[in-house]
Backbone as a printed PyTorch tensor [residue, N CA C, xyz], in Angstrom:
tensor([[[111.8130, 108.2740, 132.6290],
         [110.4890, 108.7920, 132.4990],
         [109.3340, 107.7170, 132.9610]],

        [[108.3240, 108.1260, 133.5090],
         [107.2190, 107.2930, 133.9000],
         [106.5250, 106.8020, 132.8620]],

        [[106.2510, 107.6340, 131.8480],
         [105.3590, 107.1990, 130.7160],
         [105.8540, 106.0200, 129.8880]],

        [[107.1500, 105.8990, 129.8630],
         [107.8350, 104.8410, 128.9700],
         [107.6270, 103.5060, 129.7810]],

        [[107.3340, 103.4180, 130.9050],
         [107.1790, 102.0960, 131.5110],
         [105.6670, 101.8240, 131.6250]],

        [[104.9010, 102.7010, 131.1670],
         [103.4260, 102.4700, 131.1200],
         [102.9250, 101.4330, 130.2600]],

        [[101.9180, 100.5960, 130.6440],
         [101.3670,  99.5860, 129.8100],
         [ 99.9890, 100.1860, 129.3180]],

        [[ 99.7870,  99.9200, 128.0380],
         [ 98.4840, 100.2020, 127.3400],
         [ 97.8520,  98.9800, 126.8240]],

        [[ 96.5320,  99.1500, 126.7960],
         [ 95.6740,  98.0860, 126.1050],
         [ 95.6470,  98.3460, 124.6080]],

        [[ 96.1150,  97.2850, 123.7910],
         [ 96.0980,  97.4950, 122.4660],
         [ 95.2040,  96.4860, 121.7890]],

        [[ 94.2230,  96.8460, 120.8270],
         [ 93.3980,  95.9860, 120.2730],
         [ 93.9270,  95.2930, 119.0610]],

        [[ 93.8910,  93.9820, 119.0590],
         [ 94.2800,  93.1720, 117.7720],
         [ 93.1030,  92.4220, 117.4990]],

        [[ 92.2640,  92.6270, 116.5290],
         [ 91.0700,  91.8110, 116.1430],
         [ 90.0550,  92.1410, 117.3220]],

        [[ 89.6870,  91.0940, 117.8670],
         [ 88.6100,  91.2330, 119.0360],
         [ 89.2100,  91.3380, 120.3920]],

        [[ 90.5890,  91.1440, 120.4570],
         [ 91.2970,  90.9070, 121.6620],
         [ 92.0460,  92.1150, 122.0260]],

        [[ 92.1810,  92.4240, 123.3600],
         [ 93.0190,  93.3340, 123.8430],
         [ 94.1360,  92.9010, 124.6170]],

        [[ 95.4530,  93.4350, 124.2390],
         [ 96.4840,  92.8770, 124.9860],
         [ 97.2650,  94.0540, 125.7190]],

        [[ 97.9310,  93.8630, 126.6240],
         [ 98.6150,  94.8270, 127.4320],
         [100.0540,  94.9370, 127.0250]],

        [[100.4890,  96.2240, 126.4450],
         [101.8880,  96.2200, 125.8990],
         [102.4520,  97.4830, 126.5850]],

        [[103.8690,  97.6840, 126.5840],
         [104.4230,  98.7420, 126.9060],
         [104.1480,  99.9130, 125.8030]],

        [[104.2740, 101.1530, 126.4070],
         [103.9290, 102.2650, 125.5180],
         [104.8290, 102.3830, 124.2760]],

        [[106.2020, 102.1150, 124.4550],
         [107.0170, 102.0670, 123.3290],
         [106.5370, 101.1000, 122.2210]],

        [[106.2660,  99.9560, 122.6940],
         [105.7240,  99.0000, 121.7050],
         [104.4190,  99.3130, 121.0190]],

        [[103.6190,  99.8800, 121.6790],
         [102.2490, 100.2800, 121.0090],
         [102.6790, 101.4520, 120.0290]],

        [[103.5600, 102.3290, 120.3790],
         [103.8340, 103.4480, 119.5120],
         [104.5060, 102.9040, 118.1240]],

        [[105.3110, 101.8140, 118.1500],
         [105.9450, 101.1160, 117.0350],
         [104.8690, 100.4900, 116.2790]],

        [[103.9870,  99.8450, 116.9300],
         [102.9300,  99.1120, 116.1500],
         [101.9370,  99.9730, 115.5010]],

        [[101.7120, 101.1760, 116.1330],
         [100.8220, 102.3290, 115.5600],
         [101.5370, 102.7520, 114.3020]],

        [[102.7550, 103.1120, 114.4230],
         [103.5920, 103.7350, 113.3480],
         [103.6090, 102.6980, 112.1500]],

        [[103.8410, 101.3750, 112.4360],
         [103.7940, 100.5120, 111.4260],
         [102.4250, 100.2750, 110.8190]],

        [[101.3620, 100.3360, 111.5150],
         [100.0850, 100.3230, 111.0120],
         [ 99.6880, 101.4900, 110.1790]],

        [[100.2480, 102.6270, 110.5250],
         [100.0830, 103.9800, 109.7620],
         [100.7320, 103.9420, 108.4050]],

        [[101.9780, 103.4540, 108.3920],
         [102.7490, 103.2850, 107.1730],
         [102.0320, 102.3510, 106.2240]],

        [[101.5110, 101.3120, 106.8340],
         [100.8910, 100.1960, 105.8670],
         [ 99.6630, 100.7840, 105.2360]],

        [[ 98.7900, 101.4600, 106.0580],
         [ 97.6590, 102.1600, 105.5360],
         [ 97.9540, 103.2450, 104.5630]],

        [[ 99.0140, 103.9940, 104.6690],
         [ 99.2800, 105.0280, 103.7440],
         [ 99.8620, 104.3190, 102.4600]],

        [[100.5390, 103.2750, 102.5200],
         [100.8950, 102.4980, 101.2660],
         [ 99.7030, 102.0400, 100.5530]],

        [[ 98.7280, 101.4690, 101.2860],
         [ 97.5330, 101.0160, 100.6720],
         [ 96.6260, 102.0700, 100.0430]],

        [[ 96.6780, 103.1880, 100.6940],
         [ 95.9020, 104.3900, 100.0820],
         [ 96.4750, 104.8590,  98.8140]],

        [[ 97.9200, 104.9350,  98.8420],
         [ 98.6170, 105.3390,  97.7400],
         [ 98.3240, 104.4340,  96.4950]],

        [[ 98.2630, 103.0790,  96.8380],
         [ 98.0400, 102.1090,  95.7720],
         [ 96.7110, 102.2230,  95.3150]],

        [[ 95.6710, 102.4880,  96.0220],
         [ 94.3130, 102.6710,  95.6210],
         [ 94.1310, 103.8430,  94.9690]],

        [[ 94.8890, 105.0150,  95.1760],
         [ 94.7810, 106.1970,  94.5190],
         [ 95.2870, 106.1040,  93.1330]],

        [[ 96.2950, 105.2800,  92.9310],
         [ 96.8640, 104.8980,  91.6490],
         [ 95.9040, 104.1400,  90.7880]],

        [[ 95.2320, 103.1240,  91.3850],
         [ 94.2370, 102.3800,  90.6660],
         [ 93.1420, 103.3110,  90.2470]],

        [[ 92.6190, 104.2000,  91.1520],
         [ 91.5350, 104.9830,  90.8380],
         [ 91.9490, 105.9200,  89.7020]],

        [[ 93.0650, 106.5060,  89.6680],
         [ 93.5790, 107.3020,  88.5630],
         [ 93.4090, 106.5440,  87.2280]],

        [[ 93.9540, 105.2640,  87.1870],
         [ 93.9300, 104.4240,  86.0700],
         [ 92.5060, 104.3200,  85.5720]],

        [[ 91.5350, 103.9370,  86.5450],
         [ 90.1980, 103.7700,  86.1020],
         [ 89.4950, 105.0340,  85.5920]],

        [[ 89.7880, 106.0740,  86.2120],
         [ 89.3140, 107.2890,  85.7120],
         [ 89.6720, 107.6180,  84.3230]],

        [[ 91.1330, 107.3250,  83.9910],
         [ 91.6080, 107.5640,  82.5700],
         [ 90.9110, 106.5610,  81.6120]],

        [[ 90.5890, 105.3420,  82.0290],
         [ 89.9380, 104.3640,  81.0870],
         [ 88.4610, 104.9080,  80.8830]],

        [[ 87.8800, 105.3340,  81.9930],
         [ 86.5430, 105.7830,  81.7710],
         [ 86.3930, 106.9450,  80.9160]],

        [[ 87.4930, 107.9330,  80.9880],
         [ 87.4010, 109.1030,  80.0720],
         [ 87.6080, 108.6300,  78.5930]],

        [[ 88.5320, 107.7020,  78.4140],
         [ 88.7800, 107.1270,  77.0830],
         [ 87.4660, 106.3550,  76.5840]],

        [[ 86.8030, 105.7440,  77.2900],
         [ 85.5550, 105.0530,  76.9000],
         [ 84.4500, 106.1000,  76.5900]],

        [[ 84.3740, 107.1810,  77.3910],
         [ 83.4360, 108.2670,  77.0260],
         [ 83.7140, 108.8510,  75.8290]],

        [[ 84.9710, 109.1170,  75.4600],
         [ 85.3970, 109.6360,  74.1650],
         [ 84.8170, 108.7950,  73.0820]],

        [[ 85.1360, 107.4590,  73.1280],
         [ 84.6640, 106.5060,  72.1310],
         [ 83.2400, 106.4660,  72.0130]],

        [[ 82.4700, 106.4380,  73.0330],
         [ 80.9940, 106.4690,  73.0170],
         [ 80.3810, 107.7210,  72.4610]],

        [[ 80.9290, 108.8730,  72.8290],
         [ 80.5150, 110.1050,  72.2820],
         [ 80.7300, 110.1560,  70.8410]],

        [[ 81.8360, 109.6210,  70.3600],
         [ 82.2780, 109.6490,  69.0580],
         [ 81.2840, 108.7690,  68.2580]],

        [[ 80.8890, 107.7330,  68.8900],
         [ 79.9120, 106.7800,  68.2010],
         [ 78.5790, 107.2760,  68.1580]],

        [[ 77.9630, 107.6770,  69.3160],
         [ 76.6040, 108.0940,  69.5480],
         [ 76.3300, 109.5980,  69.5840]],

        [[ 77.4120, 110.3200,  69.4560],
         [ 77.0510, 111.9700,  69.5770],
         [ 76.5300, 112.2690,  70.9050]],

        [[ 75.9900, 113.3640,  70.9710],
         [ 75.4170, 113.8200,  72.2310],
         [ 73.9940, 113.2960,  72.5270]],

        [[ 73.5890, 112.3040,  71.8150],
         [ 72.2980, 111.5990,  72.0450],
         [ 72.4700, 110.8490,  73.4020]],

        [[ 73.5000, 110.5860,  73.9020],
         [ 73.5740, 109.8460,  75.1980],
         [ 74.2420, 110.7250,  76.2800]],

        [[ 73.9110, 110.5410,  77.3360],
         [ 74.3200, 111.4040,  78.5460],
         [ 75.2180, 110.5010,  79.5260]],

        [[ 76.4850, 110.6510,  79.5190],
         [ 77.3440, 109.6780,  80.3480],
         [ 77.7550, 110.4690,  81.6560]],

        [[ 77.3800, 111.6710,  81.7210],
         [ 77.7830, 112.5040,  82.8870],
         [ 76.7690, 112.2860,  84.1490]],

        [[ 77.4220, 111.6150,  85.1480],
         [ 76.5800, 111.4210,  86.4070],
         [ 77.3910, 111.8060,  87.6080]]])
């Protein structure tokens, strides 16, 4: 197949390097997996922070009643 022997320019930082299509596909796949793992980790942290915020809101409302507004 002609496309498999084709070279593509792939950007790494500020530089472009010429690589075979198959290698570029592998690098893109690897990058995608890494980003998905990072997103999953960040979503977990976000969930934990939201739970902490909810607990703090409960404590503050218990102490100050509805005289404070924490909803933004």
